[in-house]
SEKOLTOR-492711 format. One record per residue (C-alpha): x negated, y negated, z negated; chain. Coordinates in nm, 4 decimals. Example, Ala and Ser with C-alpha at 12.3 -4.5 7.8 and 13.67 -1.06 7.14 Angstrom:
REM SEKOLTOR-492711
xx/yy/zz/c
-1.2300/0.4500/-0.7800/A
-1.3670/0.1060/-0.7140/A
END
This chain:
REM SEKOLTOR-492711
xx/yy/zz/c
2.8100/-0.7954/-1.3022/A
3.1530/-0.7861/-1.1350/A
3.2596/-0.9117/-0.7936/A
3.5954/-0.9354/-0.6192/A
3.7079/-0.6359/-0.4130/A
3.7213/-0.7578/-0.0495/A
4.0062/-0.5261/0.0416/A
4.2283/-0.7267/-0.1838/A
4.3065/-0.4742/-0.4562/A
4.1770/-0.7066/-0.7254/A
3.9683/-0.4261/-0.8790/A
3.6129/-0.5134/-0.9746/A
3.3234/-0.3579/-0.7864/A
3.0849/-0.1668/-1.0097/A
2.7434/-0.0157/-0.9355/A
2.8277/0.3207/-1.0965/A
3.1521/0.5133/-1.1361/A
3.3119/0.5987/-1.4694/A
3.2020/0.9547/-1.4233/A
2.8388/0.8569/-1.3855/A
2.8241/0.5491/-1.6124/A
2.5554/0.5986/-1.8722/A
2.4345/0.9185/-1.7026/A
2.2245/0.7747/-1.4227/A
2.0966/0.4250/-1.3379/A
2.2066/0.2292/-1.0348/A
1.9274/0.2856/-0.7847/A
2.0161/0.0320/-0.5216/A
2.2243/-0.2701/-0.4385/A
2.5693/-0.1731/-0.3109/A
2.7818/-0.4822/-0.2694/A
3.0167/-0.6123/-0.0064/A
2.8842/-0.8720/0.2340/A
3.0292/-1.1171/0.4798/A
2.9595/-0.8621/0.7516/A
3.1662/-0.6052/0.5592/A
3.4510/-0.8550/0.5331/A
3.4490/-0.9077/0.9096/A
3.4480/-0.5331/0.9723/A
3.7381/-0.4864/0.7303/A
3.9424/-0.7407/0.9226/A
3.8766/-0.5415/1.2385/A
3.9850/-0.2226/1.0618/A
4.3105/-0.3856/0.9524/A
4.3826/-0.5035/1.3070/A
4.3270/-0.1540/1.4447/A
4.5409/-0.0032/1.1691/A
4.8197/-0.2427/1.2651/A
4.7814/-0.1429/1.6310/A
4.7932/0.2303/1.5551/A
5.0895/0.1864/1.3192/A
5.2685/-0.0310/1.5748/A
5.2242/0.2438/1.8374/A
5.3737/0.4955/1.5923/A
5.6721/0.2678/1.5344/A
5.7065/0.2210/1.9110/A
5.7275/0.5952/1.9840/A
5.9675/0.6327/1.6899/A
6.1896/0.3656/1.8424/A
6.1619/0.5328/2.1845/A
6.2579/0.8655/2.0268/A
6.5578/0.7104/1.8567/A
6.6770/0.5396/2.1746/A
6.6144/0.8476/2.3903/A
6.8051/1.0700/2.1461/A
7.0939/0.8245/2.1388/A
7.0933/0.8051/2.5189/A
7.0828/1.1860/2.5447/A
7.3790/1.2223/2.3106/A
7.5613/0.9561/2.5139/A
7.5190/1.1681/2.8292/A
7.2719/0.9319/2.9984/A
7.1108/1.2181/3.1873/A
6.8470/1.4939/3.1708/A
6.5594/1.2499/3.1771/A
6.6359/1.1465/2.8199/A
6.5317/1.4905/2.6981/A
6.1894/1.4512/2.8507/A
6.1464/1.1076/2.6950/A
6.2683/1.2265/2.3570/A
6.0361/1.5291/2.3613/A
5.7362/1.3123/2.4509/A
5.8214/1.0555/2.1842/A
5.8817/1.3253/1.9230/A
5.5464/1.4918/1.9910/A
5.3782/1.1497/1.9895/A
5.5179/1.0835/1.6413/A
5.3915/1.4214/1.5204/A
5.0454/1.3558/1.6634/A
5.0347/1.0053/1.5183/A
5.1434/1.1206/1.1714/A
4.8996/1.4134/1.1731/A
4.6049/1.1944/1.2689/A
4.7116/0.9248/1.0213/A
4.7039/1.1888/0.7487/A
4.3631/1.3185/0.8631/A
4.2014/0.9734/0.8812/A
4.3535/0.8564/0.5536/A
4.2508/1.1763/0.3751/A
3.8854/1.0908/0.4390/A
3.9019/0.7847/0.2186/A
4.2007/0.8168/-0.0193/A
4.5065/1.0188/-0.1147/A
4.7785/0.9655/0.1493/A
5.0717/0.7762/-0.0051/A
4.8889/0.8014/-0.3378/A
4.9764/1.1700/-0.3710/A
4.6954/1.3900/-0.5151/A
4.7134/1.6379/-0.2295/A
4.4238/1.8900/-0.2326/A
4.1336/1.8211/0.0009/A
4.2138/1.4522/0.0392/A
4.0053/1.1469/-0.0633/A
3.7174/1.3561/0.0638/A
3.4454/1.0897/0.0591/A
3.5318/0.9759/-0.2929/A
3.5472/1.3319/-0.4289/A
3.2557/1.4766/-0.2333/A
3.0268/1.1720/-0.2428/A
2.7520/1.3399/-0.4464/A
2.7614/1.6558/-0.2342/A
2.7487/1.4458/0.0823/A
2.4467/1.2566/-0.0521/A
2.2681/1.5812/-0.1367/A
2.3505/1.7269/0.2052/A
2.2261/1.4095/0.3747/A
1.9019/1.4294/0.1769/A
1.8510/1.7949/0.2757/A
1.9317/1.7152/0.6400/A
1.6747/1.4336/0.6484/A
1.4165/1.6488/0.4735/A
1.4609/1.9476/0.7045/A
1.4877/1.7602/1.0333/A
1.2808/1.4444/0.9883/A
1.0327/1.5085/0.7066/A
0.8705/1.8280/0.8269/A
0.4960/1.8239/0.8873/A
0.5334/1.9466/1.2465/A
0.7931/1.6807/1.3362/A
0.5757/1.4056/1.1914/A
0.2638/1.5325/1.3683/A
0.4439/1.5604/1.7031/A
0.5905/1.2120/1.6758/A
0.2624/1.0492/1.5729/A
0.0736/1.2346/1.8455/A
0.3183/1.1015/2.1046/A
0.2751/0.7468/1.9760/A
-0.1029/0.7426/2.0263/A
-0.1614/0.5248/1.7208/A
-0.5385/0.5056/1.7678/A
-0.5273/0.3660/2.1205/A
-0.2465/0.1216/2.0414/A
-0.4200/0.0008/1.7285/A
-0.7460/-0.0464/1.9171/A
-0.5825/-0.2461/2.1969/A
-0.3999/-0.4630/1.9440/A
-0.7022/-0.5147/1.7208/A
-0.9362/-0.5976/2.0094/A
-0.7499/-0.9249/2.0663/A
-0.9175/-1.2137/1.8768/A
-0.5879/-1.3574/1.7525/A
-0.4926/-1.0253/1.5946/A
-0.8386/-0.9801/1.4437/A
-0.8096/-1.3285/1.2931/A
-0.4709/-1.2386/1.1472/A
-0.5968/-0.9138/0.9920/A
-0.9037/-1.0912/0.8534/A
-0.6845/-1.3581/0.6940/A
-0.4527/-1.0946/0.5448/A
-0.7468/-0.8992/0.4056/A
-0.8908/-1.2172/0.2543/A
-0.5551/-1.2950/0.0936/A
-0.5283/-0.9432/-0.0460/A
-0.8842/-0.9617/-0.1778/A
-0.8180/-1.2945/-0.3497/A
-0.5000/-1.1556/-0.4987/A
-0.6767/-0.8485/-0.6323/A
-0.9571/-1.0546/-0.7845/A
-0.7024/-1.2898/-0.9426/A
-0.5071/-1.0060/-1.1012/A
-0.8126/-0.8331/-1.2460/A
-0.9031/-0.9415/-1.5982/A
-1.2658/-1.0535/-1.6159/A
-1.3165/-0.9106/-1.9650/A
-1.1967/-0.5653/-1.8587/A
-1.4052/-0.5605/-1.5419/A
-1.7131/-0.6881/-1.7242/A
-1.6760/-0.4147/-1.9846/A
-1.6429/-0.1475/-1.7164/A
-1.9356/-0.2835/-1.5126/A
-2.1565/-0.3168/-1.8192/A
-2.0776/0.0338/-1.9365/A
-2.1298/0.1807/-1.5888/A
-2.4669/0.0092/-1.5389/A
-2.5875/0.0956/-1.8893/A
-2.4746/0.4575/-1.8621/A
-2.6346/0.4945/-1.5204/A
-2.9598/0.3360/-1.6380/A
-2.9696/0.5581/-1.9477/A
-2.9063/0.8725/-1.7443/A
-3.1848/0.8130/-1.4912/A
-3.5556/0.8211/-1.5791/A
-3.7112/0.5145/-1.4235/A
-4.0828/0.5787/-1.4828/A
-4.1451/0.8083/-1.1810/A
-3.9603/0.5714/-0.9492/A
-4.1541/0.2756/-1.0833/A
-4.4778/0.4712/-1.0375/A
-4.4030/0.5546/-0.6754/A
-4.3037/0.1963/-0.6028/A
-4.6162/0.0577/-0.7703/A
-4.8352/0.3065/-0.5845/A
-4.6838/0.1962/-0.2533/A
-4.7275/-0.1717/-0.3431/A
-5.0955/-0.1243/-0.4284/A
-5.1607/0.0865/-0.1176/A
-5.0111/-0.1856/0.1020/A
-5.1939/-0.4652/-0.0850/A
-4.8626/-0.6366/-0.1522/A
-4.9761/-0.7191/-0.5079/A
-5.2610/-0.9417/-0.3867/A
-5.0336/-1.2439/-0.3595/A
-4.9278/-1.1966/-0.7192/A
-5.2955/-1.1772/-0.8267/A
-5.3686/-1.4901/-0.6197/A
-5.0845/-1.6747/-0.7900/A
-5.1964/-1.5700/-1.1382/A
-5.5582/-1.6706/-1.0723/A
-5.4518/-2.0054/-0.9295/A
-5.2237/-2.0828/-1.2217/A
-5.4881/-1.9685/-1.4710/A
-5.7470/-2.1968/-1.3079/A
-5.5124/-2.4943/-1.3167/A
-5.4293/-2.4274/-1.6800/A
-5.7950/-2.4080/-1.7766/A
-5.8701/-2.7338/-1.5998/A
-5.5811/-2.9043/-1.7761/A
-5.6418/-2.7531/-2.1216/A
-6.0239/-2.7381/-2.1377/A
-6.0348/-2.9150/-2.4764/A
-5.7938/-2.6643/-2.6225/A
-6.0121/-2.3740/-2.5096/A
-6.3306/-2.5286/-2.6572/A
-6.1491/-2.6113/-2.9825/A
-6.0341/-2.2510/-3.0084/A
-6.3899/-2.1218/-2.9585/A
-6.5333/-2.3668/-3.2127/A
-6.2613/-2.2837/-3.4604/A
-6.3618/-1.9175/-3.4524/A
-6.7323/-1.9860/-3.5152/A
-6.8862/-1.9053/-3.8595/A
-6.8843/-2.1899/-4.1075/A
-7.2629/-2.1870/-4.1541/A
-7.3439/-2.2700/-3.7864/A
-7.4119/-2.6335/-3.6991/A
-7.1283/-2.8111/-3.5236/A
-7.3372/-2.9129/-3.2219/A
-7.4178/-2.5452/-3.1716/A
-7.0451/-2.4619/-3.1870/A
-6.9745/-2.7306/-2.9306/A
-7.2546/-2.5999/-2.7108/A
-7.1217/-2.2456/-2.7281/A
-6.7612/-2.3610/-2.6713/A
-6.8616/-2.5619/-2.3674/A
-7.0594/-2.2667/-2.2321/A
-6.7732/-2.0236/-2.2837/A
-6.5260/-2.2596/-2.1196/A
-6.7498/-2.3127/-1.8133/A
-6.8123/-1.9394/-1.7725/A
-6.4437/-1.8630/-1.8034/A
-6.3604/-2.1325/-1.5482/A
-6.6280/-2.0042/-1.3133/A
-6.5010/-1.6475/-1.3475/A
-6.1436/-1.7463/-1.2705/A
-6.2515/-1.9676/-0.9782/A
-6.4571/-1.6894/-0.8235/A
-6.1817/-1.4381/-0.8728/A
-5.9378/-1.6801/-0.7119/A
-6.1595/-1.7547/-0.4125/A
-6.3197/-1.4137/-0.3506/A
-6.0861/-1.1408/-0.2207/A
-6.3633/-0.8864/-0.2809/A
-6.4340/-0.9940/-0.6388/A
-6.5133/-0.6967/-0.8667/A
-6.2386/-0.8019/-1.1088/A
-5.9844/-0.7715/-0.8310/A
-6.1089/-0.4222/-0.7624/A
-6.0715/-0.3452/-1.1331/A
-5.7122/-0.4696/-1.1188/A
-5.6457/-0.2442/-0.8183/A
-5.7895/0.0573/-1.0006/A
-5.5899/-0.0205/-1.3125/A
-5.2664/-0.0468/-1.1162/A
-5.3356/0.2771/-0.9271/A
-5.4107/0.4585/-1.2516/A
-5.1019/0.3142/-1.4148/A
-4.8865/0.4210/-1.1157/A
-5.0226/0.7736/-1.1467/A
-4.9543/0.7788/-1.5230/A
-4.5979/0.6616/-1.4664/A
-4.5410/0.9608/-1.2411/A
-4.7272/1.2342/-1.4235/A
-4.8313/1.1330/-1.7761/A
-4.5738/1.2512/-2.0304/A
-4.6677/0.9992/-2.2972/A
-4.6544/0.7026/-2.0572/A
-4.3186/0.8099/-1.9216/A
-4.1759/0.8490/-2.2712/A
-4.2979/0.5028/-2.3724/A
-4.1373/0.3505/-2.0614/A
-3.8085/0.5214/-2.1434/A
-3.8176/0.3906/-2.5002/A
-3.8871/0.0405/-2.3692/A
-3.5975/0.0753/-2.1232/A
-3.3581/0.1766/-2.4007/A
-3.4723/-0.1112/-2.6210/A
-3.4240/-0.3610/-2.3394/A
-3.0777/-0.2287/-2.2519/A
-2.9714/-0.2504/-2.6137/A
-3.0619/-0.6172/-2.6456/A
-2.7599/-0.8529/-2.6449/A
-2.9258/-1.0813/-2.3941/A
-2.9553/-0.7994/-2.1400/A
-2.5933/-0.6919/-2.1976/A
-2.4806/-1.0515/-2.1468/A
-2.6696/-1.0674/-1.8174/A
-2.5116/-0.7406/-1.7014/A
-2.1640/-0.8597/-1.8010/A
-2.2075/-1.1986/-1.6361/A
-2.2996/-1.0301/-1.3087/A
-1.9280/-0.9688/-1.2442/A
-1.8461/-1.3367/-1.2897/A
-2.1121/-1.4330/-1.0369/A
-2.0009/-1.1700/-0.7869/A
-1.6337/-1.2634/-0.8331/A
-1.6990/-1.6339/-0.7781/A
-1.9085/-1.5600/-0.4710/A
-1.6478/-1.3279/-0.3178/A
-1.3589/-1.5666/-0.3960/A
-1.5431/-1.8546/-0.2333/A
-1.6259/-1.6458/0.0727/A
-1.2667/-1.5194/0.1025/A
-1.1232/-1.8719/0.0910/A
-1.3638/-2.0117/0.3523/A
-1.2574/-1.9010/0.7003/A
-1.6090/-1.9798/0.8277/A
-1.7906/-1.7863/0.5561/A
-2.0346/-1.5127/0.6485/A
-1.8100/-1.2537/0.4823/A
-1.5052/-1.3401/0.6920/A
-1.7054/-1.3848/1.0115/A
-1.8633/-1.0429/0.9649/A
-1.5259/-0.8873/0.8827/A
-1.3736/-1.0414/1.1964/A
-1.6636/-0.9227/1.4133/A
-1.6341/-0.5724/1.2670/A
-1.2602/-0.5625/1.3376/A
-1.3110/-0.6771/1.6976/A
-1.5834/-0.4182/1.7457/A
-1.3659/-0.1466/1.5944/A
-1.0741/-0.2482/1.8149/A
-1.2874/-0.2383/2.1306/A
-1.4212/0.1058/2.0434/A
-1.0776/0.2414/1.9577/A
-0.9342/0.1088/2.2834/A
-1.1966/0.2827/2.4982/A
-1.3394/0.5741/2.3007/A
-1.1140/0.8783/2.3385/A
-1.3143/1.0735/2.0817/A
-1.2723/0.8030/1.8172/A
-0.9028/0.7727/1.9007/A
-0.8651/1.1462/1.8515/A
-1.0372/1.1312/1.5138/A
-0.8194/0.8454/1.3901/A
-0.5012/1.0083/1.5215/A
-0.6004/1.3316/1.3500/A
-0.6598/1.1548/1.0172/A
-0.3262/0.9736/1.0403/A
-0.1403/1.2914/1.1331/A
-0.2962/1.4877/0.8479/A
-0.2297/1.2084/0.5974/A
0.1338/1.1708/0.7071/A
0.1860/1.5476/0.7089/A
0.0412/1.5726/0.3592/A
0.2686/1.2952/0.2312/A
0.5903/1.4422/0.3752/A
0.4973/1.7957/0.2696/A
0.3957/1.6997/-0.0825/A
0.6552/1.4347/-0.1576/A
0.9490/1.5480/0.0566/A
1.1500/1.6333/-0.2552/A
1.0935/1.2881/-0.4030/A
1.1825/1.1173/-0.0736/A
1.5039/1.3131/-0.0200/A
1.6028/1.2762/-0.3853/A
1.5904/0.9004/-0.3324/A
1.8734/0.9409/-0.0817/A
2.0835/1.1783/-0.2933/A
2.0266/0.9894/-0.6195/A
2.1058/0.6554/-0.4587/A
2.4310/0.7866/-0.3105/A
2.5195/0.9504/-0.6422/A
2.4732/0.6173/-0.8235/A
2.7336/0.4416/-0.6088/A
3.0936/0.3961/-0.7228/A
3.3107/0.6532/-0.5442/A
3.6014/0.4228/-0.4549/A
3.3735/0.1412/-0.3424/A
3.1682/0.3851/-0.1350/A
3.4817/0.4957/0.0471/A
3.5797/0.1364/0.1183/A
3.2367/0.0371/0.2442/A
3.2158/0.3402/0.4727/A
3.5693/0.2725/0.5967/A
3.4678/-0.0869/0.6716/A
3.1904/0.0402/0.8992/A
3.3606/0.3326/1.0776/A
3.7305/0.2782/1.0060/A
3.7939/0.0805/1.3242/A
3.6694/0.3662/1.5420/A
3.8736/0.6156/1.3395/A
4.1923/0.4255/1.4181/A
4.1373/0.5171/1.7824/A
4.1886/0.8770/1.6726/A
4.5403/0.7818/1.5621/A
4.6059/0.6036/1.8903/A
4.4674/0.8931/2.0929/A
4.6671/1.1387/1.8819/A
4.9855/0.9506/1.9599/A
4.9144/0.9415/2.3331/A
4.7856/1.2990/2.3597/A
5.0703/1.4257/2.1413/A
5.3256/1.2574/2.3641/A
5.1689/1.4029/2.6789/A
5.1438/1.7487/2.5206/A
5.5076/1.7294/2.4081/A
5.6183/1.6246/2.7531/A
5.4204/1.9092/2.9141/A
5.5581/2.1694/2.6737/A
5.9163/2.0453/2.7199/A
5.8723/2.0476/3.0982/A
5.7267/2.4013/3.1039/A
5.9960/2.5269/2.8708/A
6.2710/2.3984/3.0973/A
6.0929/2.5183/3.4093/A
6.0442/2.8715/3.2783/A
6.3810/2.8822/3.1156/A
6.5614/2.7515/3.4217/A
END
């Protein structure tokens, strides 16, 4: 894309020079702005002032020389000498200032247009200067240590308004991260991780220890109570079904009233057994259940065959599509829960995060030891970054400068510092005139 040159040359501004076009990409925006235009107008005004002063001393020199030749008096020599030296100083400084940015009078004089010709070297030197003087580990550590980041962060974070702001920003970042993540990818990763972890770990010993602890604490009694209660209710509701099942299994040669008698007897005994087991905590069947569970817990921990069978069952369960679907859907549930909590500023997640931030801020503001730890971590992290990536950071400077158009770079730099450089021309004119006057005076004094 092309834009009009603000200096008025009519030449288009390009992001890379002809010498670098196609060789390196443009790394940054380098275009003239309204601020540059205003600075350029100031440069032009100062150029006009410096040039006007040069013309003034030239006119003074011409008049003084004419007056001297006309016999106006000795004073004309002093004025002419001062004006002559002022012109020399003005012209010398004009040449020096102009040579920074372009060839004076368009003549390809050596060592002129310095910025345009030495742009890449200047960028590399600037990068090395920054790297050596600003991106050293010791400089970074010293600066960070003087800042006292830990204490400042603690004082800032201990204020409720700031904790609210950080909590809101964290919630926004969390929502953004969850939105960007693809559910299918995350589900695949979660499913694989859970399956791989479950396959790698033998679960039988852990189950045995857990079951042993449950039985020792009597925590399984409620489960036995529930089973007995539900079994009793089922028997009461499905008594006919139980008697029909008993009668259906009787031999064909037995009389039907005998089958009914036996079925009724079996049903009543079964109901009585379940009722007693439900109502009697010390029922022998409950003791048998306790012994069975203790034996099973011991087998899970020490019996090789039992452990192998549990592992085979685990593998079969993990391989079932239904189990894989449950594992995969866990991410969707967690994601929905976290998204909802992040969006609700009164959710438990955000309230806990806010409370944690306030607590951390209070501790950081008052605990010198914690401040020292945090400052040390920050210093080490920053030192590692500048030490490891100093080359990449400095190359950003040199490569960016190298990608700029040479002529446009000169103009932009001139727009920013050119006005101050014109004072060099003005000072050169004044100092030259004073030096010329002094030299002329001393020459006459010593000679006379």
